[in-house]
SEGU-776043 format. One line per field, with one value per residue: residue number from 1; chain; x, y, z of N, C-alpha, C in turn. Coordinates in steps of 0.05 Angstrom, whole numbers, m for minus. Atoms other than C-alpha are relative to their C-alpha. Example, Ala and Ser with C-alpha at 12.3 -4.5 7.8 and 13.67 -1.06 7.14 Angstrom:
BEGIN
n: 1 2 $
chain: A A $
n.xx: 18 m16 $
n.yy: m24 m24 $
n.zz: 0 m1 $
ca.xx: 246 273 $
ca.yy: m90 m21 $
ca.zz: 156 143 $
c.xx: 18 m15 $
c.yy: 24 22 $
c.zz: 0 14 $
This chain:
BEGIN
n: 1 2 3 4 5 6 7 8 9 10 11 12 13 14 15 16 17 18 19 20 21 22 23 24 25 26 27 28 29 30 31 32 33 34 35 36 37 38 39 40 41 42 43 44 45 46 47 48 49 50 51 52 53 54 55 56 57 58 59 60 61 62 63 64 65 66 67 68 69 70 71 72 73 74 75 76 77 78 79 80 81 82 83 84 85 86 87 88 89 90 91 92 93 94 95 96 97 98 99 100 101 102 103 104 105 106 107 108 109 110 111 112 113 114 115 116 117 118 119 120 121 122 123 124 125 126 127 128 129 130 131 132 133 134 135 136 137 138 139 140 141 142 143 144 145 146 147 148 149 150 151 152 153 154 155 156 157 158 159 160 161 162 163 164 165 166 167 168 169 170 171 172 173 174 175 176 177 178 179 180 181 182 183 184 185 186 187 188 189 190 191 192 193 194 195 196 197 198 199 200 201 202 203 204 205 206 207 208 209 210 211 212 213 214 215 216 217 218 219 220 221 222 223 224 225 226 227 228 229 230 231 232 233 234 235 236 237 238 239 240 241 242 243 244 245 246 247 248 249 250 251 252 253 254 255 256 257 258 259 260 261 262 263 264 265 266 267 268 269 270 271 272 273 274 275 276 277 278 279 280 281 282 283 284 285 286 287 288 289 290 291 292 293 294 295 296 297 298 299 300 301 302 303 304 305 306 $
chain: A A A A A A A A A A A A A A A A A A A A A A A A A A A A A A A A A A A A A A A A A A A A A A A A A A A A A A A A A A A A A A A A A A A A A A A A A A A A A A A A A A A A A A A A A A A A A A A A A A A A A A A A A A A A A A A A A A A A A A A A A A A A A A A A A A A A A A A A A A A A A A A A A A A A A A A A A A A A A A A A A A A A A A A A A A A A A A A A A A A A A A A A A A A A A A A A A A A A A A A A A A A A A A A A A A A A A A A A A A A A A A A A A A A A A A A A A A A A A A A A A A A A A A A A A A A A A A A A A A A A A A A A A A A A A A A A A A A A A A A A A A A A A A A A A A A A A A A A A A A A A A A A A A $
n.xx: 25 23 23 26 15 26 19 11 28 18 3 17 28 9 6 25 23 4 13 28 12 4 22 25 5 8 27 18 4 15 29 8 5 25 22 3 14 28 12 4 24 23 6 20 28 1 m13 m27 1 10 m22 m21 11 m3 m29 m9 9 m23 m17 14 m2 m27 0 15 m17 m21 12 8 m23 m20 13 10 m21 m9 16 m12 m16 m5 7 25 9 m18 7 24 m8 m13 21 13 m17 2 26 m2 m19 13 22 m12 m12 21 14 m17 m5 23 m6 m29 m10 m11 m29 m7 5 m20 m26 0 1 m26 m14 6 m24 m14 16 m5 m26 4 16 m16 m20 14 15 m13 m28 m18 m22 1 m25 3 8 28 14 m3 19 27 4 3 25 22 m3 12 29 9 m1 23 24 m3 20 m2 m10 22 7 5 27 2 4 m26 m2 10 m22 m19 13 m3 m28 m4 12 m16 m25 8 5 m26 m12 14 m10 m26 6 13 m19 m14 17 18 m10 9 26 20 6 14 27 15 4 21 26 8 6 25 21 2 13 28 17 13 7 28 8 m8 3 18 1 m15 17 0 m17 m27 m14 m5 m22 m24 m10 m10 m25 m20 m7 m15 m27 m14 m8 m22 m23 m10 m12 m26 m19 m8 m18 m25 m16 m7 m21 m23 m10 15 m17 m5 24 14 3 22 23 2 13 28 2 2 27 19 m2 11 29 10 0 17 28 10 m13 m15 m29 m14 m15 m29 m8 8 m22 m24 5 0 m28 m14 11 m11 m29 m5 11 m19 m24 5 1 m27 m15 10 m11 m28 m2 7 m23 m21 8 m1 m28 m15 m22 m26 $
n.yy: m1 0 m15 12 m20 m8 m7 m27 1 m10 21 21 m11 1 28 8 m13 14 27 m5 m8 24 16 m15 1 28 4 m15 14 24 m8 m8 24 11 m17 8 26 m5 m14 20 15 m17 m6 19 m9 m29 m15 m10 m28 1 11 m21 m20 10 m1 m28 m8 3 m23 m23 0 m9 m29 m13 2 m20 m27 m2 m1 m20 m25 m6 m13 19 m3 m22 10 m19 12 15 15 23 19 15 17 23 16 13 22 21 13 16 22 20 13 18 23 16 13 20 24 18 19 7 8 m23 0 m9 m29 m13 2 m20 m27 m7 m16 m28 m17 m4 m20 m26 m10 m10 m24 m20 m10 m14 m23 m15 m5 14 14 29 11 25 22 m1 7 29 12 m5 19 27 1 4 27 18 m3 14 28 6 m3 19 m4 18 27 17 m4 m29 m9 m29 m16 m9 m28 m17 m3 m19 m27 m7 m8 m26 m20 m1 m14 m29 m10 m4 m24 m22 m3 m14 m28 m12 0 m26 m21 10 21 27 4 m15 15 24 m8 m7 24 15 m14 m4 26 10 m16 7 26 m2 m12 20 23 7 13 29 11 23 5 24 23 8 m13 10 m14 m27 2 7 m24 m18 11 m6 m28 m3 11 m19 m23 10 3 m27 m11 14 m8 m28 1 13 m20 m21 8 13 m11 11 18 25 17 3 27 14 m1 25 21 2 23 24 1 4 29 15 m3 13 29 7 m7 5 23 m9 m4 m9 21 m3 m24 m23 m4 m10 m29 m15 m1 m21 m26 m3 m5 m27 m19 m1 m13 m29 m10 0 m22 m24 m1 m7 m28 m16 0 m16 m28 m6 1 m24 3 2 $
n.zz: m15 18 m9 6 15 m12 21 0 m8 22 20 m13 0 28 7 m13 14 26 m6 m6 25 16 m11 5 29 6 m10 17 25 m7 0 27 15 m10 11 28 0 m7 23 21 m8 3 28 10 m6 m4 21 m7 m10 m27 m17 m3 m18 m28 m6 m4 m27 m18 3 m11 m29 m7 5 m21 m24 2 m4 m28 m18 8 6 27 16 20 24 16 22 22 26 m5 24 2 m22 8 22 m12 m11 22 9 m20 5 24 m5 m17 15 20 m13 m11 23 12 m16 3 21 0 m27 m14 1 26 1 m17 14 21 m12 m9 21 m5 m5 25 16 m13 10 28 m1 m12 20 22 m9 m20 8 m19 13 m3 12 15 m19 m6 25 3 m19 11 22 m12 m15 19 10 m21 2 24 m6 m17 16 23 21 23 m7 m9 m29 m3 m7 6 m24 m9 9 m22 m20 12 m3 m28 m4 13 m17 m25 7 3 m27 m12 12 m12 m27 1 6 m23 m23 0 m11 m21 m18 7 m13 15 24 m8 m7 24 16 m13 2 28 13 m12 11 28 2 m10 21 16 m17 1 25 0 m27 m5 m29 m8 m5 m28 m19 2 22 m10 m19 15 14 m20 m9 21 m3 m25 5 18 m17 m17 18 6 m24 m4 20 m6 m24 8 14 m19 m20 13 25 23 17 m15 m3 26 11 m13 19 15 m16 10 17 m18 m11 21 7 m22 1 25 m4 m22 5 27 11 24 m4 24 14 0 15 m16 m20 14 5 m26 m10 15 m10 m27 1 10 m20 m23 10 1 m28 m11 12 m13 m27 2 8 m24 m18 11 m4 m29 m11 7 20 m13 $
ca.xx: 2788 2721 2663 2592 2552 2492 2432 2405 2339 2311 2326 2294 2232 2229 2233 2177 2133 2146 2129 2065 2050 2060 2013 1960 1966 1963 1900 1869 1881 1855 1789 1788 1795 1739 1695 1710 1688 1624 1611 1620 1568 1520 1526 1482 1421 1439 1455 1530 1514 1475 1532 1582 1536 1536 1612 1620 1581 1644 1686 1633 1634 1710 1700 1648 1694 1750 1705 1679 1748 1789 1737 1701 1765 1782 1729 1771 1798 1829 1808 1734 1720 1781 1761 1693 1724 1768 1706 1675 1736 1730 1657 1672 1731 1689 1629 1673 1710 1648 1612 1673 1681 1611 1641 1716 1750 1771 1844 1847 1815 1862 1923 1904 1889 1962 1982 1954 2022 2052 1995 2005 2078 2057 2004 2052 2103 2051 2009 2054 2121 2151 2219 2217 2284 2298 2291 2221 2200 2227 2186 2124 2132 2143 2084 2038 2067 2049 1978 1972 1994 1939 1887 1911 1867 1853 1873 1804 1804 1792 1730 1707 1690 1765 1759 1719 1778 1823 1773 1774 1850 1847 1800 1842 1906 1871 1850 1923 1946 1892 1917 1987 1958 1915 1973 2003 1943 1901 1914 1908 1851 1814 1820 1797 1736 1716 1726 1681 1626 1626 1628 1571 1529 1544 1523 1459 1434 1422 1410 1333 1331 1366 1347 1317 1294 1342 1314 1304 1337 1397 1415 1409 1455 1503 1508 1515 1570 1606 1602 1628 1687 1703 1705 1750 1796 1801 1817 1872 1904 1902 1933 1986 2010 2009 2057 2103 2146 2108 2167 2175 2103 2081 2098 2044 1995 2011 1984 1916 1931 1940 1874 1838 1862 1843 1772 1765 1782 1743 1678 1675 1719 1762 1838 1884 1914 1989 1992 1955 2009 2064 2034 2023 2095 2120 2075 2098 2172 2169 2126 2174 2232 2201 2186 2257 2286 2241 2266 2339 2326 2293 2353 2401 2362 2360 2434 2479 2529 2601 $
ca.yy: 1778 1765 1813 1789 1824 1862 1865 1933 1943 1981 1922 1873 1918 1922 1846 1837 1887 1853 1785 1814 1845 1778 1743 1798 1798 1722 1722 1776 1737 1674 1711 1740 1671 1647 1706 1687 1616 1640 1686 1627 1588 1646 1656 1595 1631 1705 1757 1776 1850 1833 1791 1847 1896 1853 1846 1921 1928 1903 1959 2010 1988 1998 2068 2086 2060 2104 2165 2150 2142 2193 2246 2275 2311 2247 2265 2325 2310 2351 2302 2283 2261 2217 2186 2168 2140 2096 2072 2055 2013 1975 1960 1935 1893 1859 1846 1816 1771 1747 1733 1695 1648 1622 1586 1584 1546 1595 1574 1586 1655 1674 1650 1694 1753 1751 1785 1850 1875 1865 1904 1959 1963 1971 2023 2060 2065 2087 2136 2158 2157 2110 2082 2008 1973 1910 1866 1890 1885 1814 1798 1829 1786 1722 1739 1743 1679 1645 1672 1644 1576 1578 1601 1558 1588 1539 1477 1451 1474 1548 1578 1645 1668 1675 1740 1767 1753 1790 1848 1847 1850 1909 1948 1929 1954 2019 2027 2019 2072 2119 2105 2128 2192 2205 2191 2258 2297 2253 2209 2133 2131 2184 2143 2080 2116 2145 2078 2044 2097 2111 2038 2021 2079 2063 1991 2013 2050 1989 1942 1948 1923 1857 1848 1781 1767 1718 1648 1643 1668 1623 1658 1726 1705 1675 1740 1781 1734 1744 1820 1814 1770 1818 1875 1834 1819 1893 1912 1859 1880 1955 1939 1895 1952 2000 1958 1927 1945 1935 1903 1851 1828 1836 1764 1741 1761 1696 1656 1670 1614 1564 1583 1586 1516 1491 1519 1496 1425 1426 1457 1447 1386 1425 1421 1458 1413 1406 1463 1511 1498 1509 1576 1596 1578 1624 1681 1669 1668 1732 1767 1749 1771 1839 1847 1828 1879 1932 1913 1918 1985 2011 1989 2023 2088 2083 2067 2129 2139 2121 $
ca.zz: 2969 2935 2942 2944 2889 2915 2870 2851 2888 2828 2782 2832 2836 2760 2753 2804 2768 2701 2732 2760 2692 2657 2705 2698 2622 2619 2662 2618 2554 2587 2599 2529 2499 2543 2521 2448 2462 2495 2435 2388 2427 2424 2348 2339 2368 2376 2323 2321 2331 2393 2420 2407 2442 2505 2500 2494 2559 2592 2562 2579 2651 2653 2622 2674 2729 2704 2702 2772 2802 2763 2746 2685 2664 2627 2576 2552 2483 2427 2373 2387 2315 2313 2380 2352 2288 2332 2368 2300 2280 2346 2330 2260 2283 2336 2291 2236 2285 2321 2255 2230 2289 2277 2217 2230 2288 2342 2340 2265 2272 2329 2289 2230 2276 2298 2232 2260 2287 2218 2185 2237 2215 2142 2158 2203 2146 2095 2136 2192 2156 2208 2190 2177 2166 2127 2189 2203 2129 2128 2190 2158 2096 2137 2181 2121 2093 2159 2152 2082 2107 2160 2109 2050 1995 1938 1978 1996 2069 2056 2088 2058 2129 2140 2101 2159 2205 2156 2156 2232 2230 2182 2228 2289 2255 2236 2308 2330 2281 2307 2377 2358 2328 2389 2437 2416 2444 2490 2550 2541 2592 2552 2489 2525 2552 2485 2451 2502 2501 2426 2405 2453 2427 2354 2365 2400 2338 2293 2352 2351 2279 2295 2368 2386 2457 2490 2496 2570 2633 2622 2557 2590 2647 2598 2558 2622 2646 2580 2589 2661 2639 2582 2633 2680 2621 2603 2674 2680 2615 2632 2700 2667 2623 2682 2725 2673 2613 2547 2510 2566 2572 2498 2479 2528 2473 2438 2496 2464 2415 2473 2505 2439 2422 2491 2487 2415 2436 2502 2477 2402 2392 2342 2339 2291 2237 2223 2172 2218 2271 2219 2198 2270 2288 2233 2257 2329 2311 2270 2322 2379 2335 2324 2398 2416 2367 2398 2467 2446 2412 2476 2517 2470 2475 2551 2561 2564 2508 2527 $
c.xx: m24 m23 m25 m17 m27 m18 m12 m29 m19 m4 m18 m30 m11 m7 m26 m24 m5 m13 m29 m15 m6 m23 m27 m8 m9 m29 m20 m5 m14 m30 m9 m5 m26 m24 m4 m15 m30 m14 m6 m25 m25 m8 m20 m29 m3 14 27 1 m9 21 21 m9 3 30 10 m10 23 19 m13 2 28 2 m14 16 23 m10 m8 23 19 m13 m7 21 11 m14 11 18 3 m9 m26 m8 17 m5 m24 6 14 m20 m14 17 m1 m26 2 18 m14 m22 11 11 m21 m16 17 2 m25 6 28 8 14 30 9 m4 20 27 2 0 28 17 m5 25 15 m14 4 27 m2 m15 16 20 m14 m13 14 30 20 22 m1 25 m5 m8 m30 m16 1 m20 m29 m7 m4 m26 m24 1 m12 m30 m11 1 m24 m25 m2 m22 5 9 m22 m8 m7 m29 m2 m3 27 5 m10 21 20 m11 3 28 5 m11 16 26 m5 m4 27 14 m13 9 26 m4 m11 19 14 m17 m17 13 m11 m27 m22 m8 m15 m29 m17 m5 m23 m28 m10 m7 m27 m24 m5 m14 m29 m19 m14 m11 m30 m9 9 m6 m20 1 14 m19 4 20 29 17 7 24 26 13 11 27 22 9 18 29 16 10 24 25 12 15 28 21 9 19 27 19 7 24 25 9 m14 17 5 m25 m15 m2 m22 m25 m4 m11 m30 m4 m3 m28 m21 m1 m13 m30 m12 m2 m21 m30 m10 13 15 29 13 15 30 8 m8 22 25 m2 1 28 16 m8 12 29 6 m10 19 26 m3 0 28 17 m9 11 29 3 m7 23 22 m6 3 28 15 23 26 16 $
c.yy: 3 16 m13 21 5 8 28 m2 9 m22 m22 9 m2 m28 m9 12 m13 m27 4 7 m24 m16 14 m3 m28 m6 15 m14 m27 6 8 m24 m13 16 m7 m26 3 14 m20 m17 15 6 m19 10 30 14 10 28 1 m11 21 22 m8 0 28 11 m2 24 25 1 9 31 15 m1 20 28 4 4 23 27 4 14 m19 2 23 m12 22 m11 m17 m17 m25 m21 m16 m19 m25 m19 m16 m24 m23 m16 m19 m24 m22 m15 m20 m25 m19 m15 m23 m26 m18 m23 m11 m9 24 1 10 31 16 0 21 28 9 15 29 17 5 21 28 11 12 26 23 12 17 26 18 6 m13 m15 m30 m12 m27 m23 0 m7 m30 m14 3 m21 m29 m3 m5 m27 m21 1 m15 m30 m9 0 m20 3 m20 m28 m17 3 29 5 30 18 10 29 19 4 20 29 10 9 28 23 3 16 30 13 6 25 25 5 15 30 14 3 27 22 m9 m21 m28 m6 14 m15 m25 6 7 m24 m16 13 2 m26 m11 16 m6 m27 2 11 m22 m24 m7 m15 m29 m13 m23 m6 m26 m23 m10 15 m9 14 28 0 m6 25 21 m9 6 29 5 m10 18 24 m8 m2 27 12 m13 9 29 0 m11 21 24 m8 m10 14 m15 m21 m27 m18 m4 m28 m16 0 m26 m23 m4 m25 m25 m2 m5 m29 m17 1 m13 m30 m7 3 m9 m24 7 4 9 m24 7 27 26 5 10 30 16 2 22 27 5 9 28 21 3 14 30 12 2 23 27 3 9 29 18 1 18 30 8 1 25 m6 0 26 $
c.zz: m20 13 m9 m15 13 m23 3 7 m22 m21 11 m1 m29 m8 13 m13 m27 4 6 m26 m18 10 m5 m29 m8 9 m18 m26 3 m1 m27 m17 8 m11 m30 m3 6 m23 m22 6 m6 m29 m12 3 2 m22 9 11 28 19 5 19 29 7 6 27 20 m2 10 30 10 m4 22 26 0 6 29 19 m6 m9 m29 m17 m21 m27 m18 m22 m21 m27 3 m24 m3 21 m8 m23 11 12 m22 m10 20 m4 m24 3 16 m15 m21 13 11 m21 m11 16 2 m20 1 28 13 m3 m27 m2 17 m14 m22 11 10 m21 5 5 m26 m18 12 m9 m28 0 12 m19 m21 9 20 m6 19 m15 5 m15 m13 18 5 m25 m4 19 m9 m22 11 15 m18 m13 19 m1 m24 4 17 m17 m23 m21 m23 7 12 29 5 5 m6 24 11 m9 21 21 m11 1 29 6 m12 18 26 m5 m3 27 14 m11 11 29 1 m6 25 24 2 14 23 17 m9 13 m14 m25 6 6 m25 m18 12 m4 m29 m13 11 m12 m30 m4 8 m21 m17 16 m1 m25 m1 27 0 30 6 8 28 18 m2 m21 9 19 m14 m14 21 12 m20 2 25 m4 m19 16 18 m17 m6 24 5 m20 4 23 m7 m13 18 17 m14 m26 m24 m15 15 m1 m27 m10 12 m18 m14 16 m8 m16 17 10 m21 m9 21 0 m25 3 21 m7 m27 m14 m26 8 m26 m14 m1 m14 15 21 m13 m5 25 11 m14 10 28 m1 m9 19 23 m9 m1 28 12 m11 13 28 0 m8 24 20 m10 4 30 11 m9 m19 15 m4 $
């Protein structure tokens, strides 16, 4: 006699939540790529700091929304200085990236930015004493090799502005390390709020020295739309990580390259060349490999010992 297997309702629910998370995260990265394209358009007429200030308005609106819905208790932090420093790294990362994409194709900049997880691994080992095995070190080395193939210094296609992307990656990785330190004492929502508020305030200090009045109502509306889309992207990504498992939906981050290439072709008539795709493929493969190992490790920890 054959029995009909009955699916575990909890597994079905988990699969549905992960699918929802993937869709939310994909939509969020679609909007982020669009915001990057809009920022690149604006770099022709608006100072990068001013563009980043408008983009950060989106994050500030999310922070205000969290405070309005969950209360001022979210402002309680045990590490206020570290929270502000994290906000400063967010500012510097955004300014470097937005300045870079004025000169570098968006797809190239995004491809290089994908080395951030590998740099986080290195910084985690150096500053946090995290254990990094041979598999992860191999992935780190291959990830940086992929980045070098995209950049190709000394081969006639190198643009010095790519160093700004690397600087943005450095600041981003530092921000991730600070997030891990803050996670021991503060809630994730608290860190997000402080990052939004502190980065916006830090940008507002030098803003009067570079401010140029937008050229017409159309430019103002364009910048406000960019801020609104950035806010929508933040909300979608926050929600994605609330409903789904991180190790399941993390690979969706690489969809940024698809959207960046699409917008680069559609708006700027720029397509990555063959070697950029080769380097990107190496970065993709090593990144997915790392994520998969993290997933397997998480499963081993969750499964009971025999």
